[in-house]
C-alpha positions in Angstrom: -87.2 -4.8 -9.4 -84.9 -2.0 -10.1 -86.0 1.1 -11.8 -84.0 2.2 -14.9 -83.9 5.9 -15.5 -82.9 6.8 -19.1 -81.8 10.3 -20.1 -83.9 11.6 -23.0 -82.0 12.7 -26.0 -81.7 16.4 -26.5 -79.8 16.8 -29.8 -81.9 16.6 -33.0 -80.0 13.7 -34.5 -80.3 11.7 -31.3 -84.0 12.4 -31.1 -84.5 11.2 -34.7 -82.4 8.1 -34.0 -84.4 7.3 -30.9 -87.6 7.7 -32.8 -86.4 5.4 -35.6 -85.3 2.8 -33.0 -88.7 2.9 -31.4 -90.4 2.5 -34.8 -88.3 -0.6 -35.5 -89.0 -2.1 -32.1 -92.7 -1.3 -32.0 -94.1 -4.5 -33.6 -92.1 -6.6 -31.2 -93.2 -4.5 -28.2 -96.8 -4.8 -29.3 -96.5 -8.6 -29.7 -94.9 -8.8 -26.3 -97.7 -6.8 -24.7 -100.2 -9.2 -26.3 -98.4 -12.2 -25.0 -98.3 -10.8 -21.5 -102.0 -10.0 -21.6 -102.8 -13.5 -22.7 -100.7 -15.0 -19.9 -102.3 -12.8 -17.3 -105.8 -13.8 -18.6 -104.8 -17.5 -18.3 -103.6 -17.0 -14.8 -106.9 -15.1 -13.9 -109.0 -17.9 -15.4 -106.9 -20.6 -13.6 -107.5 -18.8 -10.2 -111.2 -18.6 -10.9 -111.2 -22.3 -11.8 -109.5 -23.1 -8.5 -112.2 -21.3 -6.6 -110.9 -17.8 -6.0 -113.3 -14.9 -6.4 -112.8 -12.5 -9.3 -111.5 -9.9 -6.8 -109.0 -12.3 -5.3 -107.9 -13.4 -8.7 -107.2 -9.8 -9.7 -105.2 -9.2 -6.6 -103.1 -12.3 -7.2 -102.5 -11.2 -10.8 -101.3 -7.8 -9.6 -98.5 -9.6 -7.7 -97.2 -11.4 -10.8 
């Protein structure tokens, strides 16, 4: 995975525009986070069902 470094806006208009963009995207970002959490929980439960310990399941989830 490559890290993406973004420059923060420094001009007032750019700061306001970035804030507005974040407000528009926030519902989708929250929905995405919810879906990711549900998927990770499903993986965790599947690992437990297959006989992994909770600690092993957590470690496997960290690698996803």
